[in-house]
C-alpha positions as CSV (number, residue, x, y, z in Angstrom):
1,M,-18.6,-7.2,12.0
2,L,-14.8,-7.1,12.1
3,C,-13.3,-3.6,11.6
4,L,-10.9,-4.0,8.7
5,L,-10.7,-0.3,8.0
6,D,-10.4,1.0,11.5
7,G,-9.1,4.5,11.6
8,A,-9.4,5.2,7.9
9,Q,-11.6,8.2,8.5
10,A,-9.5,9.4,11.4
11,L,-6.4,9.4,9.2
12,R,-7.9,12.3,7.2
13,Q,-6.9,14.5,10.2
14,Y,-3.2,13.8,9.7
15,T,-0.3,14.8,7.4
16,W,2.6,12.4,7.0
17,K,5.6,11.6,4.9
18,S,5.8,8.7,2.4
19,R,8.9,7.3,0.9
20,T,8.8,5.1,-2.2
21,E,11.7,3.0,-3.4
22,V,12.0,1.1,-6.7
23,R,14.4,-1.7,-7.1
24,K,15.3,-3.5,-10.3
25,E,17.3,-6.7,-10.2
26,G,18.1,-5.9,-6.6
27,E,19.5,-2.4,-7.3
28,V,17.8,0.8,-6.2
29,K,16.8,2.7,-9.3
30,N,14.6,5.5,-7.8
31,T,13.6,6.9,-4.4
32,K,11.0,9.6,-3.7
33,L,9.9,11.4,-0.6
34,F,6.5,12.9,-0.4
35,M,4.5,15.0,2.0
36,S,1.0,13.4,2.1
37,R,-2.5,14.3,3.3
38,Y,-6.1,13.7,2.3
39,A,-8.2,16.3,0.4
40,A,-11.8,17.1,1.4
41,D,-13.2,14.5,-1.0
42,G,-11.1,11.7,0.5
43,T,-8.5,11.5,-2.3
44,Q,-4.8,11.4,-1.2
45,V,-2.7,14.4,-2.1
46,Q,1.1,14.1,-2.4
47,I,3.7,16.8,-2.7
48,L,7.2,15.7,-3.9
49,L,9.9,16.8,-1.5
50,E,12.9,14.8,-2.8
51,E,13.9,12.5,-5.6
52,D,17.0,10.4,-6.3
53,S,17.2,8.5,-9.5
54,A,19.9,6.4,-11.1
55,R,21.9,8.3,-13.8
56,L,21.1,7.4,-17.4
57,P,23.0,8.1,-20.6
58,K,21.8,11.3,-22.2
59,F,22.9,11.1,-25.8
60,G,23.0,8.9,-28.8
61,L,21.5,5.4,-29.2
62,R,22.2,4.5,-25.5
63,G,20.4,7.6,-24.4
64,M,17.3,6.7,-26.5
65,I,17.3,3.1,-25.2
66,A,17.7,4.3,-21.6
67,R,14.8,6.8,-22.0
68,K,12.5,4.1,-23.5
69,K,13.3,1.7,-20.7
70,K,12.7,4.4,-18.1
71,E,9.3,5.1,-19.6
72,E,8.4,1.4,-19.7
73,A,9.5,1.1,-16.1
74,A,7.4,4.1,-15.0
75,N,4.3,2.6,-16.7
76,L,4.9,-0.7,-15.0
77,I,5.3,0.9,-11.5
78,Q,2.2,2.9,-12.1
79,A,0.3,-0.3,-13.0
80,L,1.6,-2.1,-9.9
81,Q,0.7,0.8,-7.7
82,Q,-2.8,0.8,-9.1
83,L,-3.1,-2.9,-8.6
84,A,-2.1,-2.6,-4.9
85,K,-4.5,0.3,-4.5
86,S,-7.4,-1.7,-5.9
87,Y,-6.9,-4.3,-3.0
88,G,-6.3,-1.6,-0.4
89,E,-9.5,0.2,-1.3
90,L,-11.9,-2.7,-1.8
91,P,-15.5,-1.6,-2.5
92,P,-17.8,-2.4,0.4
93,A,-19.6,-5.1,-1.6
94,K,-16.3,-6.9,-2.3
95,M,-15.2,-6.6,1.3
96,Q,-18.5,-8.1,2.5
97,Q,-18.0,-10.9,0.0
98,F,-14.5,-11.5,1.3
99,M,-15.8,-11.6,4.9
100,S,-18.6,-13.9,4.1
101,K,-16.4,-16.6,2.5
102,A,-13.1,-16.1,4.4
103,T,-11.8,-19.0,6.5
104,V,-10.9,-17.7,10.0
105,R,-8.2,-19.3,12.2
106,L,-6.8,-18.2,15.5
107,E,-3.0,-18.2,15.5
108,Q,-1.6,-18.3,19.1
109,N,2.0,-19.2,18.2
110,R,2.9,-15.5,18.3
111,S,3.8,-12.9,20.9
112,Q,0.3,-11.5,20.3
113,P,-2.6,-13.9,19.3
114,M,-3.8,-13.1,15.7
115,L,-7.0,-13.8,13.8
116,R,-6.1,-15.0,10.2
117,L,-8.8,-14.4,7.6
118,E,-8.1,-16.0,4.1
119,A,-10.2,-16.1,0.9
120,T,-9.6,-16.5,-2.8
121,D,-11.1,-14.9,-5.9
122,V,-11.2,-11.5,-4.3
123,L,-10.7,-9.3,-7.3
124,Q,-9.3,-11.7,-9.9
125,A,-9.8,-15.4,-10.6
126,N,-7.4,-17.5,-8.4
127,D,-6.0,-14.6,-6.4
128,S,-5.9,-14.7,-2.7
129,M,-5.9,-12.4,0.3
130,I,-4.9,-13.0,3.9
131,I,-5.6,-10.5,6.6
132,W,-4.1,-10.8,10.1
133,L,-6.0,-9.0,12.9
134,D,-5.0,-8.5,16.5
135,A,-7.2,-11.0,18.3
136,S,-8.2,-8.7,21.1
137,T,-8.6,-5.3,19.3
138,R,-9.5,-6.5,15.8
139,K,-7.0,-4.0,14.3
140,Q,-5.1,-4.8,11.1
141,R,-1.6,-6.0,11.5
142,R,-0.7,-7.5,8.2
143,I,-2.2,-8.2,4.7
144,E,-0.7,-10.6,2.1
145,I,-2.1,-10.7,-1.4
146,N,-1.2,-13.0,-4.3
147,S,-2.5,-11.6,-7.5
148,S,-1.3,-11.1,-11.1
149,Y,-0.5,-8.4,-13.6
150,D,-0.2,-9.1,-17.3
151,A,-0.7,-12.8,-16.5
152,N,2.3,-12.8,-14.2
153,P,2.4,-13.2,-10.4
154,V,2.4,-10.2,-8.1
155,R,2.8,-10.5,-4.3
156,I,1.8,-7.6,-2.1
157,V,2.6,-7.5,1.7
158,S,1.5,-4.7,3.9
159,E,2.2,-4.1,7.6
160,F,0.2,-1.9,9.9
161,K,1.0,0.1,13.1
162,D,-1.0,2.2,15.5
163,L,-0.4,5.9,16.1
164,P,0.0,6.9,19.8
165,A,-3.6,7.3,21.0
166,G,-4.6,7.4,17.4
167,P,-5.7,5.3,14.4
168,T,-4.1,2.4,12.6
169,Y,-2.0,3.2,9.5
170,M,-0.2,1.3,6.8
171,A,3.5,1.5,7.9
172,R,5.1,-0.4,5.0
173,S,4.0,-2.1,1.8
174,V,6.1,-4.2,-0.6
175,V,5.0,-5.1,-4.1
176,D,7.1,-7.8,-5.8
177,Y,6.9,-8.5,-9.5
178,P,9.3,-11.4,-10.2
179,R,8.7,-11.4,-14.0
180,E,10.7,-8.1,-14.3
181,E,12.6,-8.5,-11.0
182,V,11.0,-5.3,-9.8
183,T,10.2,-4.4,-6.2
184,L,8.3,-1.4,-5.1
185,T,8.4,-0.4,-1.4
186,V,6.3,2.3,0.2
187,E,6.9,3.5,3.8
188,N,4.6,5.9,5.7
189,F,5.9,7.8,8.8
190,D,6.1,11.0,10.8
191,Y,2.4,11.4,11.2
192,Q,1.2,14.8,12.5
193,H,-2.3,15.7,13.6
194,D,-3.3,18.5,11.3
195,T,-5.8,20.4,13.5
196,Q,-5.6,23.5,11.3
197,S,-7.2,21.7,8.3
198,V,-10.0,19.8,10.0
199,T,-13.5,21.1,10.3
200,T,-15.9,20.2,13.1
201,E,-17.0,17.3,10.9
202,G,-13.5,16.0,10.8
203,R,-12.8,16.5,7.1
204,L,-9.7,18.0,5.6
205,Q,-10.1,21.3,3.8
């Protein structure tokens, strides 16, 4: 079976930094920098290090409208993040279903030959997911998802890299929601092997 989640368990032995950027109509509205790691139960823990947000009016009617729009935007971003996470953490049964019906094609018109796996109706009716794997190592290199939120199109593109002598990780993910002209970008970097927090079973404490 192809290893689509190679290194997922090994990543629990690392800490890293995550940067999120929210753009609205092409303008940066918010950036956050987190220190990230996995807890013992496998959930991801994030500690906010820095945040930079666009200034909003504080008083009067303009201030009320600005706060309401900010709250609505925050709810939308949270929903888009949850949608992306649902595809990134497909249940084993759904992943097996994807693998069983995916069309597979070898793409050799690249610097590195890739296996392209594509299937529809993965989590929603009429959605699609394409996974590109290194043809020789079977490691993930790119995932493209076309889905929907609130009956409007959402496009998710994630790119993967390998740590030196280590596992594969998601280096960059971009979620586009054209309906509201919102783009959410997440970048993961500066991975450090956290030997102090790993038991002999390889789990974070």
